[in-house]
C-alpha positions, 0 to 999 in steps of 0.5 A: 880237304877230305878227312879220313879216319884210318889206322896208322901203323907203328911198332916193330916188325911182326909186332904191329901197333896201330893209332886211330887217326884223323888224317887228310885222305891224300896223305901217306899211311905214316904221314902227319895226322890231324888228330890221334883218336885212339889206339889198337893193339891186335896182338894183345889177347883181348885185342885192346882198343881205346877210342875217344868216341866223342872226337870220333863222333865230331869228325864223322859229324863234320863229314869225315869218312872212316875206313872199313877197318876203323868202322868195324873197330868203332862198332865193336867199341860202341857195343862194349860201352853199352854193356 
């Protein structure tokens, strides 16, 4: 089973809210995730992003691949934690 770390959209029309999930690569965008790893709100003034980095590192260590967007969010979150 190929696992991807990607965004799962929720929220209202024109008011998106995303969950960062570990999910099987073949599953639809809003399919059943294996694990919820965090949340991302792009509409908030500070682009609020909460990620469980320990679990993200676990999934990346087991061979999961992050989508481009999730990889950028992880990188931003790591730079915020080091400050």
